[in-house]
Every structure is written in structure tokens, then in C-alpha cells.
VOBA-1610 file (N, C-alpha, C; in pm, whole numbers, padded with zeros to 5 digits, always signed):
BEGIN
Met+17777+10079+00863Met+17651+10147+00897Met+17571+10175+00770Lys+17439+10167+00782Lys+17353+10205+00671Lys+17312+10350+00685Thr+17285+10413+00573Thr+17228+10547+00576Thr+17079+10534+00607Glu+17010+10649+00626Glu+16867+10644+00656Glu+16788+10583+00543Arg+16838+10591+00420Arg+16766+10535+00305Arg+16786+10385+00296Gly+16870+10326+00385Gly+16886+10182+00384Gly+16994+10135+00290His+17077+10224+00239His+17183+10186+00147His+17317+10183+00220Tyr+17414+10118+00158Tyr+17549+10124+00212Tyr+17595+10268+00221Ser+17657+10303+00332Ser+17725+10432+00337Ser+17852+10420+00253Gln+17910+10534+00216Gln+18030+10530+00133Gln+18145+10459+00205Ser+18157+10484+00336Ser+18266+10421+00412Ser+18246+10270+00420Glu+18119+10226+00437Glu+18093+10082+00443Glu+18119+10017+00307Gln+18079+10085+00201Gln+18103+10033+00067Gln+18253+10020+00041Asp+18329+10120+00082Asp+18474+10114+00065Asp+18534+09997+00143Thr+18479+09971+00262Thr+18528+09860+00344Thr+18499+09726+00277Val+18377+09713+00223Val+18339+09589+00153Val+18430+09565+00033Leu+18455+09670-00045Leu+18540+09657-00163Leu+18684+09622-00124Lys+18731+09680-00016Lys+18867+09650+00031Lys+18877+09503+00072Lys+18776+09456+00145Lys+18776+09315+00187Lys+18764+09222+00067Tyr+18685+09262-00032Tyr+18670+09178-00152Tyr+18801+09169-00227Arg+18874+09278-00236Arg+19004+09276-00304Arg+19100+09183-00231Gln+19101+09187-00099Gln+19186+09097-00022Gln+19144+08952-00042Tyr+19013+08929-00051Tyr+18960+08794-00076Tyr+19011+08740-00209Leu+19011+08823-00313Leu+19056+08780-00445Leu+19205+08747-00445Leu+19284+08832-00379Leu+19429+08814-00380Leu+19476+08703-00286Leu+19418+08698-00167Leu+19468+08605-00066Leu+19398+08470-00066Glu+19266+08470-00074Glu+19192+08344-00067Glu+19177+08278-00204Lys+19154+08358-00307Lys+19139+08302-00442Lys+19271+08293-00516Ser+19375+08356-00462Ser+19511+08353-00519Ser+19514+08401-00664Leu+19433+08504-00694Leu+19433+08559-00829Leu+19553+08652-00846Ser+19597+08667-00971Ser+19704+08761-00998Ser+19652+08903-00976Leu+19745+08997-00961Leu+19705+09136-00937Leu+19622+09189-01053Asn+19661+09158-01177Asn+19587+09205-01294Asn+19445+09149-01297Thr+19431+09019-01268Thr+19298+08957-01268Thr+19212+09015-01157Ala+19270+09036-01040Ala+19195+09093-00928Ala+19146+09234-00961Glu+19231+09313-01025Glu+19191+09448-01063Glu+19079+09445-01167Ala+19082+09347-01257Ala+18975+09334-01357Ala+18843+09302-01287Tyr+18847+09215-01186Tyr+18726+09182-01110Tyr+18676+09305-01034Met+18767+09384-00981Met+18726+09505-00910Met+18658+09603-01005Asp+18709+09615-01126Asp+18647+09703-01227Asp+18504+09655-01258Asp+18486+09523-01264Asp+18352+09468-01291Asp+18255+09508-01180Val+18301+09501-01057Val+18215+09536-00943Val+18181+09685-00946Leu+18276+09767-00985Leu+18248+09911-00992Leu+18143+09941-01099Lys+18147+09867-01210Lys+18041+09881-01313Lys+17906+09845-01253Leu+17904+09738-01176Leu+17780+09692-01112Leu+17727+09797-01014Ile+17816+09849-00930Ile+17776+09949-00831Ile+17723+10075-00900Ser+17790+10116-01006Ser+17746+10235-01079Ser+17607+10216-01137Tyr+17583+10096-01193Tyr+17454+10068-01255Tyr+17340+10074-01152Phe+17359+10010-01036Phe+17252+10004-00938Phe+17243+10132-00855Ser+17350+10212-00851Ser+17341+10343-00785Ser+17248+10434-00864Asp+17255+10423-00998Asp+17169+10505-01083Asp+17022+10470-01063Ser+16994+10341-01036Ser+16854+10300-01018Ser+16810+10305-00873Gly+16903+10340-00782Gly+16869+10352-00640Gly+16850+10220-00570Thr+16909+10112-00624Thr+16893+09979-00566Thr+17015+09944-00480Asp+16988+09903-00354Asp+17096+09862-00264Asp+17147+09725-00306Leu+17279+09704-00301Leu+17336+09576-00341Leu+17283+09460-00257Arg+17240+09489-00132Arg+17184+09383-00048Arg+17042+09347-00087Asp+16983+09428-00177Asp+16846+09399-00222Asp+16841+09353-00367Val+16957+09346-00434Val+16960+09308-00575Val+16912+09164-00591Ser+16821+09143-00686Ser+16766+09010-00712Ser+16825+08954-00841Leu+16793+08828-00868Leu+16838+08766-00993Leu+16781+08841-01113Asp+16656+08885-01103Asp+16596+08961-01213Asp+16672+09092-01236Asp+16715+09155-01127Asp+16794+09278-01140Asp+16924+09250-01214Leu+16986+09137-01182Leu+17112+09100-01247Leu+17090+09068-01395His+16974+09009-01426His+16942+08984-01567His+16930+09117-01643Glu+16871+09217-01579Glu+16859+09350-01642Glu+16998+09412-01662Phe+17084+09394-01562Phe+17221+09444-01573Phe+17294+09377-01690Ala+17277+09244-01701Ala+17341+09171-01811Ala+17288+09217-01946Ala+17157+09243-01953Ala+17098+09291-02078Ala+17150+09430-02113Ala+17173+09511-02010Ala+17226+09645-02033Ala+17365+09640-02093Leu+17444+09541-02055Leu+17579+09526-02112Leu+17570+09504-02263Gly+17471+09421-02304Gly+17451+09398-02446Gly+17404+09523-02518Asp+17317+09599-02451Asp+17265+09722-02513Asp+17376+09825-02533Leu+17478+09819-02451Leu+17590+09912-02463Leu+17687+09871-02574Gly+17660+09756-02635Gly+17745+09710-02745Gly+17869+09635-02699Ile+17870+09592-02573Ile+17985+09516-02522Ile+17983+09376-02581Ala+18096+09331-02631Ala+18105+09200-02698Ala+18072+09088-02601Pro+18013+08978-02653Pro+17975+08865-02566Pro+18088+08814-02479Arg+18210+08808-02534Arg+18322+08757-02453Arg+18351+08850-02336Ser+18344+08982-02360Ser+18365+09078-02252Ser+18249+09074-02153Gln+18125+09056-02203Gln+18010+09040-02115Gln+18030+08922-02022Ser+18078+08811-02080Ser+18098+08690-02001Ser+18199+08712-01890Arg+18305+08787-01920Arg+18407+08815-01817Arg+18349+08902-01706Ile+18270+09005-01743Ile+18209+09093-01644Ile+18113+09015-01554Ile+18031+08930-01616Ile+17934+08851-01539Ile+18005+08754-01446Ser+18116+08701-01491Ser+18196+08613-01405Ser+18242+08689-01281Gly+18284+08814-01300Gly+18325+08899-01187Gly+18208+08930-01094Val+18091+08952-01152Val+17970+08980-01072Val+17933+08858-00987Arg+17938+08740-01047Arg+17907+08619-00971Arg+18003+08601-00855Ser+18130+08629-00881Ser+18231+08617-00775Ser+18202+08712-00659Phe+18159+08834-00692Phe+18132+08934-00589Phe+18014+08894-00501Phe+17907+08846-00562Phe+17790+08809-00482Phe+17817+08682-00401Arg+17904+08596-00452Arg+17946+08479-00374Arg+18020+08524-00249Phe+18105+08627-00266Phe+18180+08683-00154Phe+18084+08746-00051Leu+17986+08824-00099Leu+17890+08887-00008Leu+17815+08783+00074Asn+17785+08670+00011Asn+17715+08562+00081Asn+17806+08495+00184Ile+17930+08467+00144Ile+18024+08401+00235Ile+18053+08486+00358Glu+18068+08617+00336Glu+18103+08708+00445Glu+17983+08754+00527Gly+17863+08710+00490Gly+17746+08741+00569Gly+17680+08873+00537Tyr+17723+08940+00430Tyr+17658+09065+00389Tyr+17522+09037+00327Arg+17506+08914+00273Arg+17377+08871+00219Arg+17352+08728+00264Gln+17224+08693+00280Gln+17190+08557+00319Gln+17172+08465+00198Asp+17163+08527+00079Asp+17144+08448-00043Asp+17251+08487-00144Asp+17251+08420-00258Asp+17348+08449-00365Asp+17273+08456-00498Pro+17225+08576-00536Pro+17148+08589-00660Pro+17231+08566-00785Gly+17364+08576-00774Gly+17449+08556-00891Gly+17470+08410-00927Glu+17428+08319-00837Glu+17454+08176-00857Glu+17388+08124-00985Leu+17270+08177-01018Leu+17197+08130-01136Leu+17209+08225-01255Leu+17297+08323-01244Leu+17317+08418-01354Leu+17405+08354-01461Glu+17351+08343-01582Glu+17423+08276-01690Glu+17499+08375-01776Ser+17611+08330-01829Ser+17689+08411-01922Ser+17634+08395-02063Pro+17654+08495-02149Pro+17609+08482-02288Pro+17684+08372-02360Lys+17618+08311-02456Lys+17682+08205-02534Lys+17791+08265-02622Ile+17906+08202-02619Ile+18019+08249-02699Ile+18058+08139-02796Gly+18068+08175-02922Gly+18109+08076-03021Gly+18249+08025-02989Arg+18267+07894-03002Arg+18396+07834-02972Arg+18498+07871-03078His+18608+07930-03034His+18715+07970-03126His+18823+07863-03129Leu+18849+07810-03246Leu+18952+07710-03260Leu+19084+07778-03294Pro+19181+07771-03206Pro+19308+07841-03231Pro+19388+07775-03342Asp+19476+07853-03403Asp+19567+07798-03504Asp+19662+07699-03438Val+19693+07594-03512Val+19785+07491-03463Val+19895+07472-03566Leu+20018+07462-03520Leu+20131+07440-03609Leu+20156+07290-03627Ser+20195+07253-03746Ser+20237+07115-03769Ser+20379+07099-03715Val+20422+06975-03702Val+20559+06950-03658Val+20658+07011-03756Gln+20626+07003-03885Gln+20713+07059-03988Gln+20723+07210-03974Glu+20611+07276-03942Glu+20613+07422-03925Glu+20694+07463-03802Ile+20683+07385-03696Ile+20764+07414-03577Ile+20912+07398-03609Asp+20946+07294-03684Asp+21086+07275-03726Asp+21133+07392-03813Ser+21044+07443-03898Ser+21080+07557-03984Ser+21110+07682-03901Ile+21031+07702-03797Ile+21055+07817-03709Ile+21189+07803-03638Leu+21220+07683-03590Leu+21348+07659-03523Leu+21465+07680-03619Gln+21447+07638-03744Gln+21553+07653-03843Gln+21576+07799-03882Ala+21475+07883-03859Ala+21488+08025-03893Ala+21572+08101-03791Ile+21604+08037-03679Ile+21681+08102-03574Ile+21829+08105-03611Asp+21891+08219-03592Asp+22035+08234-03616Asp+22109+08182-03493Arg+22166+08064-03503Arg+22228+08000-03387Arg+22369+08054-03360Thr+22417+08143-03444Thr+22551+08198-03421Thr+22550+08306-03314Thr+22431+08350-03274Thr+22420+08452-03171Thr+22378+08388-03038Pro+22419+08444-02925Pro+22376+08390-02796Pro+22224+08391-02782Glu+22161+08500-02832Glu+22015+08508-02825Glu+21950+08395-02906Gly+22015+08357-03016Gly+21960+08251-03100Gly+21949+08120-03025Gln+22053+08082-02953Gln+22048+07958-02878Gln+21946+07965-02764Arg+21938+08082-02701Arg+21836+08100-02596Arg+21696+08086-02655Asn+21672+08150-02770Asn+21540+08145-02832Asn+21504+08003-02873Arg+21602+07929-02921Arg+21578+07789-02959Arg+21539+07708-02835Ala+21608+07732-02725Ala+21576+07661-02601Ala+21436+07698-02551Met+21398+07825-02565Met+21266+07869-02519Met+21155+07804-02600Ile+21170+07801-02732Ile+21066+07743-02817Ile+21054+07594-02793Glu+21167+07526-02782Glu+21163+07382-02754Glu+21096+07355-02620Thr+21121+07441-02521Thr+21060+07423-02389Thr+20910+07450-02394Met+20869+07557-02462Met+20726+07587-02475Met+20652+07473-02542Tyr+20709+07422-02650Tyr+20643+07316-02727Tyr+20651+07182-02653Ser+20764+07154-02592Ser+20782+07026-02523Ser+20692+07012-02401Cys+20669+07125-02332Cys+20595+07121-02205Cys+20457+07184-02212Gly+20422+07248-02323Gly+20291+07311-02336Gly+20273+07428-02240Leu+20376+07511-02226Leu+20371+07618-02127Leu+20299+07742-02177Arg+20234+07812-02084Arg+20190+07948-02111Arg+20314+08037-02115Val+20305+08151-02184Val+20422+08239-02193Val+20461+08291-02056Ser+20364+08317-01968Ser+20397+08364-01832Ser+20471+08256-01754Glu+20434+08130-01778Glu+20502+08019-01711Glu+20646+08004-01760Leu+20665+08026-01889Leu+20801+08020-01945Leu+20888+08129-01885Cys+20834+08251-01878Cys+20912+08364-01828Cys+20947+08349-01680Ser+20864+08279-01605Ser+20887+08266-01460Ser+20965+08141-01423Leu+21005+08059-01521Leu+21084+07939-01490Leu+21214+07978-01422Lys+21250+07901-01321Lys+21375+07925-01249Lys+21470+07806-01268Met+21597+07830-01242Met+21697+07726-01254Met+21659+07605-01168Ala+21606+07634-01049Ala+21570+07527-00955Ala+21448+07447-00999Asp+21379+07495-01103Asp+21260+07423-01153Asp+21297+07310-01249Leu+21422+07303-01289Leu+21466+07198-01382Leu+21511+07074-01305Phe+21459+06960-01347Phe+21500+06831-01291Phe+21540+06741-01408Pro+21658+06768-01467Pro+21698+06697-01589Pro+21715+06547-01571Glu+21764+06505-01453Glu+21783+06362-01430Glu+21650+06287-01432Glu+21549+06351-01376Glu+21416+06288-01372Glu+21336+06315-01499Gly+21380+06415-01580Gly+21309+06448-01703Gly+21183+06528-01680Phe+21181+06612-01575Phe+21064+06693-01543Phe+21103+06839-01525Val+21005+06926-01538Val+21022+07067-01505Val+20905+07106-01415Arg+20933+07186-01313Arg+20828+07232-01221Arg+20774+07364-01273Val+20643+07370-01295Val+20580+07486-01356Val+20486+07552-01255Thr+20497+07684-01244Thr+20406+07760-01158Thr+20302+07828-01246Gly+20179+07780-01238Gly+20072+07827-01325Gly+19982+07930-01260Lys+19859+07938-01309Lys+19763+08035-01257Lys+19733+08006-01110Gly+19715+08114-01034Gly+19687+08098-00893Gly+19804+08043-00815Ser+19926+08056-00870Ser+20049+08007-00806Ser+20048+07857-00783Lys+19963+07785-00859Lys+19958+07640-00845Lys+20072+07577-00925Gln+20140+07482-00862Gln+20254+07417-00926Gln+20219+07279-00977Arg+20286+07240-01085Arg+20267+07107-01141Arg+20400+07061-01200Leu+20419+06931-01208Leu+20537+06873-01271Leu+20499+06828-01411Val+20578+06870-01509Val+20550+06838-01649Val+20674+06770-01709Pro+20656+06660-01781Pro+20771+06598-01849Pro+20831+06694-01951Ile+20962+06691-01964Ile+21031+06774-02063Ile+21114+06683-02151Ser+21115+06710-02281Ser+21183+06622-02376Ser+21335+06633-02365Gly+21403+06528-02406Gly+21548+06530-02411Gly+21599+06636-02506Lys+21524+06662-02614Lys+21562+06765-02710Lys+21562+06902-02644Ala+21458+06932-02567Ala+21450+07061-02499Ala+21562+07075-02396Leu+21590+06967-02322Leu+21698+06971-02223Leu+21833+06994-02290His+21853+06935-02407His+21978+06954-02480His+21995+07100-02520Glu+21887+07161-02571Glu+21894+07302-02612Glu+21916+07392-02491Ile+21857+07357-02378Ile+21877+07435-02255Ile+22023+07425-02210Asp+22082+07307-02218Asp+22223+07289-02182Asp+22313+07378-02266Leu+22286+07384-02397Leu+22367+07468-02485Leu+22350+07616-02447Tyr+22229+07654-02411Tyr+22204+07793-02370Tyr+22274+07824-02237Leu+22272+07729-02143Leu+22332+07753-02011Leu+22483+07776-02021Ser+22545+07716-02123Ser+22689+07738-02141Ser+22719+07883-02179Gln+22618+07955-02230Gln+22633+08096-02266Gln+22575+08189-02160Arg+22479+08137-02083Arg+22413+08220-01981Arg+22512+08271-01878Cys+22617+08194-01851Cys+22714+08234-01748Cys+22791+08360-01786His+22783+08401-01913His+22854+08521-01958His+22767+08647-01949Ile+22641+08632-01907Ile+22551+08746-01897Ile+22582+08826-01770Asp+22576+08957-01779Asp+22589+09044-01662Asp+22452+09049-01594Ile+22429+08953-01505Ile+22296+08934-01447Ile+22270+09037-01338Lys+22156+09103-01348Lys+22118+09204-01250Lys+22072+09138-01119Ala+22083+09213-01012Ala+22043+09163-00880Ala+21896+09122-00881Gly+21868+09006-00829Gly+21732+08955-00824Gly+21695+08867-00940Ala+21774+08871-01048Ala+21742+08792-01167Ala+21815+08657-01169Glu+21905+08636-01075Glu+21988+08516-01075Glu+21909+08384-01081Pro+21795+08372-01010Pro+21727+08242-01011Pro+21658+08208-01143Phe+21629+08308-01227Phe+21549+08284-01346Phe+21629+08216-01456Leu+21563+08126-01527Leu+21631+08047-01629Leu+21661+08129-01754Phe+21560+08190-01812Phe+21578+08261-01939Phe+21594+08411-01914Leu+21708+08465-01958Leu+21741+08604-01931Leu+21767+08680-02061Ser+21754+08813-02051Ser+21791+08900-02162Ser+21942+08920-02159Phe+22008+08896-02271Phe+22152+08912-02277Phe+22193+09059-02262Arg+22109+09150-02308Arg+22144+09292-02303Arg+22112+09355-02169Arg+21999+09315-02109Arg+21955+09382-01986Arg+21990+09303-01860Gly+22020+09174-01877Gly+22053+09093-01761Gly+21936+09066-01670Lys+21815+09083-01722Lys+21693+09061-01645Lys+21611+08947-01706Pro+21513+08893-01633Pro+21429+08786-01690Pro+21359+08834-01817Ile+21342+08745-01912Ile+21271+08780-02035Ile+21126+08817-02001Ser+21069+08903-02083Ser+20930+08944-02064Ser+20840+08875-02165Arg+20710+08878-02137Arg+20614+08818-02230Arg+20617+08890-02365Val+20638+09021-02361Val+20643+09097-02487Val+20762+09054-02571Met+20876+09030-02507Met+20995+08984-02578Met+20968+08851-02648Val+20903+08759-02578Val+20875+08627-02636Val+20776+08641-02751Phe+20674+08724-02731Phe+20573+08745-02835Phe+20637+08799-02963Asp+20721+08902-02948Asp+20786+08963-03064Asp+20879+08863-03133Met+20952+08786-03054Met+21044+08688-03109Met+20971+08582-03192Val+20860+08532-03138Val+20784+08429-03208Val+20725+08483-03338Lys+20669+08604-03333Lys+20612+08666-03453Lys+20717+08682-03563Glu+20834+08729-03524Glu+20942+08752-03621Glu+20989+08621-03683Leu+21006+08518-03601Leu+21054+08389-03652Leu+20951+08323-03743Ala+20822+08335-03708Ala+20717+08277-03792Ala+20716+08343-03929Ala+20734+08475-03931Ala+20739+08548-04058Ala+20860+08505-04140Met+20975+08489-04074Met+21097+08445-04143Met+21082+08304-04200Ala+21002+08222-04132Ala+20980+08084-04177Ala+20873+08076-04285Gly+20811+08190-04317Gly+20710+08192-04422Gly+20576+08136-04380Ile+20548+08135-04250Ile+20422+08081-04198Ile+20320+08194-04189Arg+20205+08175-04250Arg+20104+08280-04257Arg+19997+08268-04150Lys+20003+08168-04068Lys+19907+08152-03960Lys+19930+08260-03855Asn+19829+08279-03771Asn+19840+08375-03661Asn+19916+08308-03547Val+20047+08322-03548Val+20133+08251-03453Val+20167+08342-03335Ser+20149+08289-03215Ser+20186+08357-03092Ser+20250+08253-03001Pro+20305+08294-02887Pro+20360+08193-02795Pro+20257+08087-02757His+20130+08128-02745His+20025+08033-02706His+20002+07927-02814Thr+20041+07957-02938Thr+20022+07861-03046Thr+20101+07733-03018Phe+20216+07746-02956Phe+20297+07628-02925Phe+20228+07543-02818Arg+20158+07607-02726Arg+20081+07535-02624Arg+19965+07459-02689His+19895+07527-02780His+19787+07459-02853His+19841+07342-02934Ser+19954+07363-02999Ser+20012+07258-03083Ser+20055+07139-02998Phe+20112+07166-02882Phe+20152+07062-02787Phe+20032+06972-02754Ala+19919+07035-02715Ala+19802+06958-02674Ala+19741+06882-02791Thr+19734+06948-02907Thr+19673+06884-03024Thr+19756+06766-03072His+19887+06780-03074His+19973+06670-03119His+19967+06552-03022Leu+19953+06581-02893Leu+19937+06473-02795Leu+19806+06398-02820Leu+19699+06474-02843Leu+19568+06412-02866Leu+19570+06328-02993Glu+19630+06382-03098Glu+19639+06308-03224Glu+19722+06182-03208Gly+19818+06185-03115Gly+19902+06068-03091Gly+19838+05967-02999Gly+19717+05996-02950Gly+19645+05900-02868Gly+19653+05924-02718Ala+19705+06040-02674Ala+19717+06068-02531Ala+19579+06082-02467Asn+19569+06043-02340Asn+19446+06055-02264Asn+19416+06201-02234Leu+19289+06241-02247Leu+19251+06381-02228Leu+19280+06428-02085Arg+19263+06339-01987Arg+19292+06375-01848Arg+19441+06401-01827Ala+19524+06325-01896Ala+19669+06346-01886Ala+19707+06481-01946Ile+19644+06515-02060Ile+19669+06645-02122Ile+19623+06757-02030Gln+19508+06738-01965Gln+19456+06837-01870Gln+19557+06862-01758Ala+19615+06755-01704Ala+19712+06768-01595Ala+19837+06841-01640Met+19884+06811-01760Met+20006+06874-01810Met+19985+07022-01842Leu+19864+07057-01890Leu+19835+07197-01921Leu+19801+07278-01797Gly+19766+07210-01688Gly+19729+07281-01566Gly+19589+07337-01570His+19499+07274-01648His+19360+07318-01653His+19284+07265-01531Glu+19208+07353-01465Glu+19127+07309-01352Glu+19008+07225-01399Lys+18949+07265-01512Lys+18829+07197-01562Lys+18861+07122-01690Ile+18807+07001-01702Ile+18829+06921-01822Ile+18763+06986-01942Ser+18659+07069-01919Ser+18591+07136-02030Ser+18685+07231-02104Thr+18782+07289-02032Thr+18880+07377-02096Thr+18968+07298-02190Thr+19004+07178-02150Thr+19091+07093-02231Thr+19017+07036-02351Glu+18885+07021-02339Glu+18808+06956-02445Glu+18805+07033-02575Ile+18848+07161-02573Ile+18855+07235-02699Ile+18945+07163-02799Tyr+19045+07090-02749Tyr+19139+07023-02838Tyr+19075+06904-02908Thr+18968+06849-02849Thr+18896+06744-02921Thr+18824+06804-03041His+18782+06928-03030His+18717+06996-03142His+18818+07024-03254Ile+18940+07061-03215Ile+19045+07082-03315Ile+19072+06952-03389Asp+19081+06843-03312Asp+19110+06713-03372Asp+18998+06673-03467Arg+18872+06696-03425Arg+18759+06661-03511Arg+18756+06745-03637Ser+18791+06874-03625Ser+18790+06960-03743Ser+18895+06913-03843Arg+19010+06870-03792Arg+19113+06818-03882Arg+19067+06686-03946Leu+18999+06604-03867Leu+18946+06478-03922Leu+18847+06507-04033Cys+18763+06609-04012Cys+18666+06646-04114Cys+18736+06690-04242Glu+18843+06769-04226Glu+18918+06814-04343Glu+18978+06695-04418Glu+19028+06597-04343Glu+19086+06480-04407Glu+18980+06402-04484Ile+18862+06389-04423Ile+18754+06316-04490Ile+18712+06388-04617Met+18695+06521-04608Met+18653+06597-04724Met+18758+06594-04835Ser+18885+06583-04797Ser+18992+06584-04897Ser+19016+06448-04960His+18997+06341-04883His+19042+06210-04930His+18933+06104-04947His+18815+06126-04890His+18710+06024-04902His+18663+06018-05048Pro+18647+05898-05104Pro+18611+05886-05246Pro+18478+05952-05283Arg+18386+05962-05188Arg+18258+06025-05215Arg+18270+06178-05227Asn+18382+06233-05178Asn+18401+06377-05185Asn+18499+06418-05293Ser+18564+06321-05356Ser+18660+06354-05461Ser+18589+06386-05590Arg+18648+06473-05667Arg+18586+06516-05793Arg+18645+06435-05908
//
């Protein structure tokens, strides 16, 4: 119901927001954290237009441009602005689909330009140095070696590594089944080296006091008997990189970047890399062509006779 002023009543607004949250979780298959971030974006939008007395069903593209400009005036970084605007576009798309609006003013709303950030990439020698820094005399050491080999061999996100299950391994076929964003699954080739390290770890995994519900997961904490967490992997990678004397900003994602970059340098097709990384858009994968070009530029500047002193 509308109030006499023609605006959403509080109960109707709550109903719309509840339906939008269900839409994000069930139809868009977003994670709970991502859905909550989108909901926060919508609440910012509602707060802004409540102050100006504008009903969401009357918001125009010009109104949305003013909202976007206000984000900049508040000192919000372009990357955060882009995320908020993405959430706003999603909400107005939902209002249009569900019949709350006949048009979609967010369709032409553009995000601010963000400078392309080229992530740090490890060389093969640096990855070997990190592996050599692992103390293999401990059960955790063999597990950590298997995790790093798997991340690098398959180009996994840290969340994908943590959620790997025993049933996701297909050693005879040389593949691993990966559950990525939006619960979408893909098959990724896994190296014989990674499978060998996993086999060595599995011979020790049977000695873990595994907690109820953790049995299906591949990588477990030896002390807690539960699946490894993203924080555990992050801390482990940071510590090993420091021990190896690597000064780059190394995180679990660095192994994913290195995987893609080394494939590209080796002549792999960009579409194949896209499929293995689980990217929906080829534009996301194309960042690695920029990394490759930057390295090519460095090589030219270092070795071309016209640039030598």
C-alpha cells in the first residue's frame, strides 16, 4: 500500500527488501556476505532519497547520477563507489523484473573509472622457494605443501581451496571439481606434482581427530579437526613468503594470478584460462594480458640495444 503522499509505506518497503534479499540468495545464487553487501547498498540509496522526499518508483537516471556524485562528495573511494553502484543497478533491475517499476533507470548508470591494478606475480623460482621454506617433518608441513601445489596447479581462489572435498578429486582422470562463485562448478586439470603432494598428506590425514561434519573436506586443521579457514591459509602463505625472503605482497590469490600469468606466457589460449579460472566475463581474464605486456615492456627496456647504456 502507498501512503497518502504516494510513497512506499514502511511495511511495503520492508516487503520489497525482503523479496530482494531472497532474489539475491535464491535466483542470483550470491553468497550470504555478498547479498548483505548489496542490501547495505540499497539502504544507502533509500536513506539518500528519503532525505530528499523522492519515492523509489519515481527515481530517474538523473537522480541516480546525483546519488553517484554524492558518493564522491562523501570521499568514498572509486572502487567502493563502483561496488555501491553495482548494487544499485541490481536493485532497480529487480524492481523492474518484479513489476514495481515499468522502467529500469539504473541500466544506463555508469560506474566511476578505476585504474587497473596489476597484482604481484611470483616466478616459478619464487614459488619453489616458498615450497622449500616449508618444514616437511611436521604433518602441517606436508598439508601446507599440498595446499600450495593445489592452489598454483589449479589457479584456485582461497575459498575454493578451503571448500574442496575428498569427492572432488579425480586422480585417475587428472581433474579436480571446483565449486566457485555462485555455487557454479567446473572441472580443472590438476598436475601430477600436486596429486603426489596430496597423496603424501592423505597418509597423515587419517590420524586427525576429525570433528563431525568435517569428514568430507580435503584439507583439515590437525589441531582442531575442522576444515581449514581462509585466515589460516592467508597467515600460512604470508609466513612462508617471509621465510623465503620474498618481498612482494604475497597472498593466497597471488598463486592464482601466477597460475594464469604463467599459462599465458606459455602460450595458453585466453578462453581456456577463463574457463579454468571460472571467470564469467573474458574481460576479467584479460587483466593477465596486461601483466604479460608489462613484463614484455620490462624485458624490452632492460635488453633492447636502444635502451642499453
